[in-house]
C-alpha positions as CSV (number, residue, x, y, z in Angstrom):
1,M,86.8,102.3,137.5
2,K,86.8,105.1,140.0
3,I,86.0,103.6,143.4
4,A,85.2,105.0,146.8
5,V,85.6,103.0,150.0
6,I,83.9,104.4,153.1
7,G,85.7,103.1,156.2
8,T,89.4,102.1,156.5
9,G,89.1,99.3,159.0
10,F,90.1,95.7,158.2
11,V,87.5,95.2,155.4
12,G,87.6,98.7,154.0
13,L,91.4,99.1,153.7
14,T,91.8,95.6,152.3
15,T,89.1,96.2,149.7
16,G,90.5,99.5,148.7
17,A,94.1,98.5,148.5
18,C,93.4,95.3,146.6
19,L,91.1,97.0,144.0
20,A,93.8,99.7,143.5
21,D,96.3,96.9,143.0
22,L,94.1,95.6,140.1
23,G,94.5,99.0,138.5
24,H,91.4,100.9,139.6
25,S,91.5,104.5,141.0
26,V,90.5,104.2,144.7
27,T,89.9,106.7,147.4
28,C,89.3,105.5,151.0
29,A,87.5,107.8,153.3
30,D,87.3,107.7,157.1
31,A,85.9,110.0,159.7
32,D,88.9,109.4,162.0
33,P,91.5,112.1,161.2
34,A,94.2,110.3,163.1
35,K,93.7,107.2,161.1
36,I,93.8,109.1,157.8
37,A,97.0,110.9,158.9
38,S,98.6,107.6,159.8
39,L,97.8,106.1,156.4
40,R,99.0,109.1,154.5
41,S,102.3,108.8,156.4
42,G,102.6,105.1,155.5
43,R,101.7,103.7,158.9
44,M,99.2,100.8,159.1
45,P,96.4,101.0,161.7
46,F,96.5,97.2,162.2
47,H,98.7,94.2,161.5
48,E,97.7,92.2,158.4
49,P,100.4,90.2,156.5
50,G,101.1,91.6,153.0
51,L,98.6,94.5,153.2
52,E,101.2,97.2,154.0
53,D,103.2,96.3,150.8
54,V,100.0,96.6,148.7
55,V,99.1,99.9,150.2
56,R,102.5,101.3,149.7
57,R,102.7,100.1,146.1
58,C,99.4,101.6,145.2
59,V,99.9,104.9,146.9
60,L,103.3,105.3,145.1
61,G,101.5,104.4,141.9
62,G,98.9,107.1,142.4
63,R,96.0,104.6,142.4
64,L,95.2,104.8,146.1
65,A,94.4,107.9,148.2
66,F,93.0,108.7,151.6
67,C,90.7,111.5,152.8
68,E,88.5,112.4,155.7
69,D,85.6,113.7,153.6
70,T,83.1,111.1,152.4
71,G,81.8,113.5,149.7
72,E,85.3,114.0,148.3
73,A,85.8,110.3,147.9
74,V,82.3,109.6,146.5
75,A,82.3,112.4,143.9
76,G,82.6,111.0,140.4
77,S,82.8,107.4,141.6
78,D,81.4,104.4,139.7
79,V,81.1,102.2,142.8
80,V,81.0,103.2,146.4
81,F,81.7,100.4,149.0
82,L,80.2,100.9,152.4
83,C,82.6,99.3,154.9
84,V,81.9,100.9,158.3
85,G,81.5,99.1,161.6
86,T,78.2,97.6,162.9
87,P,78.8,97.1,166.6
88,S,76.3,95.0,168.6
89,S,73.6,96.7,170.6
90,P,73.0,95.6,174.3
91,N,70.3,93.2,173.1
92,G,72.7,91.6,170.5
93,A,71.1,93.3,167.4
94,A,73.3,95.2,164.9
95,D,73.7,98.9,165.7
96,L,73.2,100.6,162.3
97,R,74.0,104.2,163.3
98,Y,77.3,104.3,161.5
99,V,76.0,102.6,158.4
100,L,73.1,105.0,158.1
101,A,75.3,108.0,158.8
102,A,77.7,106.9,156.1
103,A,74.7,106.3,153.7
104,R,73.5,109.8,154.2
105,A,77.0,111.2,153.5
106,I,77.2,109.1,150.4
107,G,73.9,110.5,149.2
108,R,75.2,114.1,149.7
109,G,78.4,113.3,147.8
110,L,77.0,111.7,144.7
111,T,77.6,113.6,141.5
112,G,76.1,111.1,139.1
113,Y,75.1,107.4,138.8
114,A,76.9,105.0,141.1
115,V,76.5,101.6,142.6
116,V,76.4,101.7,146.4
117,A,77.5,98.3,147.6
118,T,77.4,97.3,151.3
119,K,80.2,95.2,152.6
120,S,79.4,95.8,156.3
121,T,77.7,92.8,157.9
122,V,74.0,93.8,158.3
123,P,70.7,92.1,158.9
124,A,68.4,91.2,156.0
125,G,66.5,94.2,154.8
126,T,69.2,96.7,155.7
127,C,70.1,97.4,152.1
128,A,66.6,98.8,151.5
129,V,67.0,101.1,154.6
130,I,70.4,102.2,153.1
131,R,68.7,102.9,149.8
132,N,66.1,105.1,151.5
133,A,68.8,107.0,153.4
134,V,70.8,107.7,150.3
135,E,67.7,108.6,148.3
136,R,66.7,111.3,150.8
137,E,70.0,113.1,150.2
138,T,70.5,113.1,146.4
139,V,68.8,113.8,143.1
140,H,71.2,111.6,141.2
141,P,70.3,108.1,140.1
142,F,72.0,105.2,141.9
143,A,71.6,101.5,142.7
144,T,72.3,99.5,145.8
145,A,73.7,96.0,146.3
146,S,74.8,93.7,149.1
147,N,78.4,92.5,148.6
148,P,79.4,90.7,151.8
149,E,83.0,90.1,152.6
150,F,84.5,86.7,153.4
151,L,88.0,87.8,154.5
152,K,90.0,86.0,157.1
153,E,92.2,88.1,159.3
154,G,95.8,87.0,158.8
155,D,95.1,86.0,155.1
156,A,92.9,88.8,153.8
157,V,95.0,89.8,150.8
158,R,95.0,86.3,149.4
159,D,91.3,85.9,150.2
160,F,90.4,89.0,148.3
161,M,92.6,88.3,145.3
162,K,91.7,84.5,145.1
163,P,88.2,84.2,146.5
164,D,86.4,81.0,146.9
165,R,83.3,82.9,145.9
166,V,82.1,86.5,145.4
167,V,78.5,87.1,146.5
168,I,76.6,89.9,144.8
169,G,73.0,90.6,145.9
170,T,70.9,93.1,143.9
171,E,67.7,93.4,141.9
172,N,69.3,96.0,139.6
173,A,70.7,94.5,136.4
174,R,73.0,97.4,135.8
175,A,74.5,97.2,139.3
176,M,74.9,93.4,138.9
177,E,76.8,93.9,135.7
178,T,79.0,96.6,137.1
179,L,80.0,94.5,140.1
180,R,80.5,91.3,137.9
181,T,82.9,93.3,135.7
182,L,84.8,94.5,138.8
183,Y,85.3,91.1,140.2
184,E,85.6,89.0,137.0
185,P,89.5,89.2,137.0
186,L,89.6,87.6,140.4
187,V,87.7,84.4,139.4
188,R,89.1,83.6,136.0
189,T,91.2,80.7,137.2
190,S,89.2,79.7,140.4
191,G,86.3,80.7,142.5
192,Q,82.9,81.8,141.3
193,I,80.5,84.8,141.3
194,L,77.2,84.0,142.9
195,C,74.4,86.4,141.9
196,M,71.3,86.5,144.1
197,S,68.7,88.7,145.7
198,T,69.8,91.4,148.1
199,R,68.3,89.7,151.1
200,S,69.8,86.4,150.3
201,A,73.2,88.0,150.1
202,E,72.7,89.7,153.5
203,V,71.7,86.4,155.1
204,A,74.5,84.4,153.4
205,K,77.2,86.2,155.4
206,Y,75.5,85.3,158.7
207,A,74.9,81.8,157.6
208,S,78.5,81.2,156.6
209,N,79.9,82.4,159.9
210,A,77.3,80.5,161.9
211,M,78.2,77.3,160.1
212,L,81.9,77.7,160.8
213,A,81.4,78.6,164.4
214,T,79.0,75.7,164.9
215,R,81.7,73.2,163.6
216,I,84.2,74.7,166.1
217,S,81.8,74.5,169.1
218,L,80.6,71.0,168.3
219,M,84.2,69.8,168.1
220,N,84.9,71.5,171.4
221,E,81.9,69.7,172.9
222,I,83.2,66.4,171.6
223,A,86.6,67.3,173.1
224,E,85.1,67.6,176.6
225,I,83.5,64.1,176.2
226,C,86.9,62.8,175.1
227,D,88.4,64.2,178.3
228,K,85.8,62.3,180.4
229,V,86.2,58.9,178.6
230,G,89.9,59.0,177.9
231,A,89.6,59.4,174.1
232,D,91.8,61.6,172.0
233,V,90.0,64.4,170.1
234,T,92.8,64.6,167.5
235,E,92.2,61.0,166.5
236,V,88.4,61.6,166.5
237,R,88.9,64.7,164.3
238,H,90.9,62.7,161.7
239,A,88.1,60.2,161.5
240,V,85.4,62.8,161.2
241,G,87.3,64.9,158.7
242,A,88.0,61.9,156.4
243,D,84.3,61.8,155.7
244,A,83.8,63.6,152.4
245,R,80.4,64.8,153.5
246,V,82.0,66.6,156.4
247,G,85.6,67.6,155.5
248,S,88.4,68.6,157.9
249,A,88.2,72.4,158.1
250,F,87.2,74.1,161.3
251,L,87.2,70.8,163.3
252,Y,90.1,71.7,165.7
253,A,89.3,71.6,169.4
254,G,90.8,74.4,171.5
255,V,89.9,77.3,173.6
256,G,87.2,78.5,171.2
257,F,86.8,81.2,168.6
258,G,87.2,84.9,169.0
259,G,87.5,88.0,166.8
260,S,85.0,90.5,165.6
261,C,82.8,88.3,163.4
262,F,81.7,84.9,164.7
263,G,80.4,85.9,168.1
264,K,78.9,89.2,167.0
265,D,77.3,87.7,163.9
266,L,75.8,84.8,165.9
267,R,74.3,87.3,168.5
268,E,72.9,89.4,165.7
269,L,71.4,86.2,164.0
270,S,69.9,85.3,167.3
271,A,68.5,88.8,167.7
272,T,67.0,88.7,164.2
273,G,65.4,85.4,165.1
274,R,63.8,86.8,168.2
275,A,62.5,89.7,166.3
276,L,60.9,87.4,163.7
277,G,59.7,84.8,166.3
278,V,62.1,82.2,165.0
279,P,63.9,80.1,167.6
280,T,67.7,80.1,167.3
281,G,68.6,77.4,169.7
282,I,71.6,76.2,167.7
283,A,73.2,79.6,167.4
284,D,72.6,80.2,171.2
285,A,74.1,76.8,172.0
286,V,77.2,77.6,169.9
287,L,77.8,80.8,171.8
288,A,77.3,79.0,175.2
289,R,79.8,76.3,174.3
290,N,82.3,78.8,173.1
291,A,82.1,80.7,176.4
292,R,82.5,77.4,178.3
293,Q,85.8,76.6,176.6
294,R,87.6,79.5,178.2
295,V,86.4,78.5,181.6
296,L,87.3,74.9,181.1
297,L,91.0,75.7,180.5
298,V,91.2,77.8,183.6
299,E,89.4,75.1,185.6
300,R,92.0,72.6,184.3
301,V,94.8,74.9,185.6
302,R,93.0,75.2,189.0
303,E,92.5,71.4,189.1
304,H,96.2,70.8,188.6
305,F,97.3,73.1,191.4
306,R,94.5,72.0,193.6
307,N,95.7,68.4,193.4
308,A,99.3,69.6,194.1
309,K,98.2,71.6,197.1
310,E,96.0,68.8,198.4
311,T,99.0,66.6,198.4
312,A,101.0,69.1,200.5
313,Q,98.2,70.4,202.7
314,E,95.0,68.4,202.9
315,G,91.8,70.4,202.5
316,A,93.5,73.6,201.2
317,F,91.4,74.2,198.1
318,S,90.3,77.8,198.2
319,A,93.4,79.6,196.9
320,E,95.1,77.2,194.5
321,L,96.4,80.0,192.2
322,V,97.2,82.8,194.6
323,E,100.7,84.0,193.9
324,K,101.2,81.5,191.1
325,T,103.0,82.9,188.0
326,V,101.4,81.8,184.8
327,A,102.9,82.5,181.3
328,V,100.4,83.0,178.5
329,W,101.7,82.7,174.9
330,G,99.4,84.4,172.4
331,I,96.9,87.3,173.0
332,S,95.4,87.9,169.6
333,F,92.3,85.9,168.8
334,K,94.2,84.1,166.0
335,P,97.7,84.1,164.5
336,E,98.9,86.7,162.0
337,T,96.8,89.5,163.5
338,D,97.0,92.0,166.3
339,D,93.2,91.9,166.8
340,V,92.2,91.2,170.4
341,R,88.5,91.6,170.1
342,E,86.7,88.8,171.9
343,A,90.1,87.0,172.1
344,P,90.0,83.9,174.3
345,A,93.3,84.9,175.9
346,V,91.8,88.2,177.2
347,E,89.0,86.4,179.0
348,I,91.3,83.6,180.3
349,I,93.8,86.2,181.7
350,S,90.9,88.0,183.4
351,Y,89.9,84.8,185.1
352,L,93.4,84.0,186.1
353,T,94.1,87.4,187.6
354,R,90.8,87.4,189.6
355,L,92.0,84.0,191.1
356,G,95.2,85.7,192.3
357,C,97.7,84.7,189.5
358,R,100.5,86.8,188.3
359,V,100.3,86.7,184.5
360,R,103.3,87.2,182.1
361,T,102.4,87.4,178.4
362,Y,104.0,87.3,175.0
363,D,102.5,87.9,171.6
364,P,104.4,88.7,168.4
365,A,102.0,91.4,167.2
366,V,99.8,92.7,170.0
367,R,101.0,95.9,171.6
368,P,101.7,95.9,175.4
369,A,98.9,98.4,175.9
370,E,96.5,95.7,174.8
371,M,97.6,93.4,177.6
372,P,96.2,95.0,180.8
373,Y,96.8,93.4,184.2
374,T,99.7,91.4,182.9
375,T,103.5,91.7,182.6
376,P,104.1,91.9,178.8
377,C,107.4,90.3,177.8
378,G,109.7,90.5,174.7
379,S,110.0,86.8,174.0
380,V,108.5,83.4,174.7
381,Y,111.4,82.6,177.1
382,E,111.1,85.8,179.0
383,A,107.4,85.2,179.6
384,A,108.1,81.6,180.7
385,R,111.0,82.4,183.1
386,D,110.1,81.3,186.7
387,A,106.6,80.4,185.6
388,D,104.6,77.8,187.5
389,A,102.6,77.0,184.4
390,L,102.6,77.9,180.7
391,L,99.3,78.4,178.6
392,L,99.5,78.3,174.8
393,V,96.4,80.2,173.7
394,T,97.1,81.4,170.2
395,E,98.9,79.1,167.8
396,W,101.5,81.5,166.3
397,R,104.1,79.7,164.2
398,E,107.0,80.6,166.5
399,F,105.2,78.7,169.3
400,R,105.1,75.4,167.4
401,R,108.8,74.3,168.0
402,P,110.3,76.2,170.8
403,D,113.5,74.9,172.6
404,F,111.7,72.6,175.1
405,G,114.9,71.9,176.9
406,R,115.5,75.6,177.5
407,L,111.9,76.1,178.4
408,K,112.0,73.3,181.0
409,S,115.2,74.8,182.5
410,I,113.8,78.3,183.1
411,M,110.3,77.4,184.3
412,R,109.7,77.0,188.0
413,E,107.5,74.0,187.3
414,P,107.4,72.4,183.8
415,V,103.6,72.4,183.4
416,V,102.0,73.3,180.1
417,F,98.4,73.7,179.1
418,D,98.2,73.4,175.3
419,G,95.0,75.3,174.4
420,R,95.4,74.6,170.7
421,N,96.7,71.0,170.7
422,V,99.8,72.1,168.9
423,W,102.4,70.0,170.7
424,D,103.0,66.3,170.9
425,P,101.9,65.1,174.4
426,A,104.2,62.0,174.3
427,E,107.3,64.2,173.4
428,L,106.7,66.7,176.1
429,R,106.0,64.1,178.8
430,A,109.2,62.3,177.8
431,L,111.1,65.5,178.4
432,G,109.7,65.8,181.9
433,F,106.8,68.2,181.3
434,T,103.3,67.8,182.8
435,Y,101.1,68.2,179.7
436,Y,97.5,69.0,179.4
437,G,95.7,69.4,176.0
438,V,92.0,69.9,175.0
439,G,90.2,66.6,174.7
440,R,93.5,64.6,174.9
441,P,94.2,61.9,177.5
């Protein structure tokens, strides 16, 4: 098939490259000339394992091209994927300006029948609005569909090529058959294609992210209780995850979730509920708990140094962290990505600097320009040198087994705050570290 992808962000570029790798002819369009120039020269706009190889292979094979003009990409296409951003408005609702602008451009570019499939995360009913926007700009027949994405940053290529499920929402039989044909090769050995109404598909994306975020926040709430009673949340997680009705995924306590999806989608779900008069207390509570997790880690740091200062100078509580040097390992919101949108580390660093800390940072993928108010370092050990404390915030693989002996020798004080419960508390304490985890005694 001839396919157009509008938007070359994480979803658009992954979709376009993977479909081209399956043998389709794909053109990705983006209004940002710098991004298109970068892609044409072989430079990726973001870090995503394996994607650069797919893009390079498909460009060399003549199956993947990039352009700035939506009309050029859309002309003659069988399927057009709408993959532009939907930032949140001040009230939490989805801002659909870019979606509707892209829809109008798609309408002007149509030269014949095509399926216009929306991958952007949008509230229920948006597909109908998109259809109206396209219809006003074209005389050609077309169909619309909702085809939400379920791609994890850091594992997007595998998720696309071996999906758990593909959701297709449309009331048009021809569109449904076109998209089923497109995705059938991806689910021959595993996964499934779920066909449903357009509005059900639109809600499904929000529901999936809300469910995953709820599991994380509930476990973080349990972790705080564990802290108070002396229980170990890791042991609790094993007991809960062994229940077949629950399962073990997304039950890890830590500093909370980040990224461009969970928080944004929960806020949009809450805004939709308000507009419809439906209480969304669970979604609101999930967001509140997630915000609290970042504060809790900083408060644990403050408590440690407050106790130390109280021992040396009774009553000196107001400036526990002034002039302290804190190393932060991990800035991206999760491993294997350079995405810092709503990353816990960014907020934690902001708190620490406001309290007077000097912050030294290291992340394998995030550029130094994305680490304001810190001293970016070139390695884990450079960041930890002369530090009064070390915070592990993002669980990159290279952080799992550092040379703890070397680490202890270069830190001013061997104090670690394991924000992802990656390390063994007993091992570190035996080596002479003061260890703090999340929900671990």
